N, C-alpha and C positions, 0 to 999 in steps of 0.2 A: 503493500499500501504505499502508494506516495505520500511526503510527509505534508502536501499542501491537503490532500483529503482527511488527513487526519481528524476526528471528532475527540474534543476532550469529554471526559466522563463528567455528569453531574455530579452532585453529592447523591443525590437518591439513587442512582446507577451504584454508584460504590457499596453502601450501606446494604442494599439489597445482595449483591455480590459478595457476602460475609464481610464488608469493611466493618472498623471498628467506630464506635461513637465514643466522645470522651466520658459520658455517663454511665459507659456501660459496668457491668461488674465481672469477676472473673466466672463465674458461673456463666453469663451468656457469651463469654468469649469461646469456650469449650463448647459449648454446642453449636457456634457458626461453624466452627473449623473440624467437626467431627465427620462432618459428608461432604465427598469428593464426586465430581461428576467425572467418567471417563468416556472414552468411545470402545467400544467392542472392535477388533481387528477382523473377525469375522463376517460379522453382519451389520456393521455399521450403526450399531443402536447405542444409544445414549444408558450409560450403567451409573447408577449413583450408590457409591458403596460408604460404608461408616467404618469407622478404626476396626473393628474386629470381625468385619464382613467375610466372608467366601469369595476369593478372587475367582468370580464366574459371570460370564453373561447370563441372565435370566431369560433371554430371548431364545438363544441357541447354546447355550452351555458352553462357549468359547472362552478360553482361559488366558487369552492375549489383550491386554487393554491396553489402550493409549491415554496419556493424559490431554487434556482439550490445550488449544494453545491459547496464550493469554490474550487478554482484550486490550492490552495497553499497548501502545507503538514501543518498539524495540528499534534500537538505531545503534550502530557501530560505526566507529572512525576506522577509515582504511587509511592503510600508508600507501 
């Protein structure tokens, strides 16, 4: 994605994606980080896993899961 097309996320979008607010307690922090979303390598479906869940797709029982790419802009300096 070119730099000119990048849209800065709003405060509401960051909070819904697991971001923390200043008034959050430790229990809320643990709850928001205990679930991650992955993509199945076999069927391409979205898989939500908690910390102690079995690493397998519920749709096809595939065991190869990929972490979703970040929504933030990633920029490297080349030499």
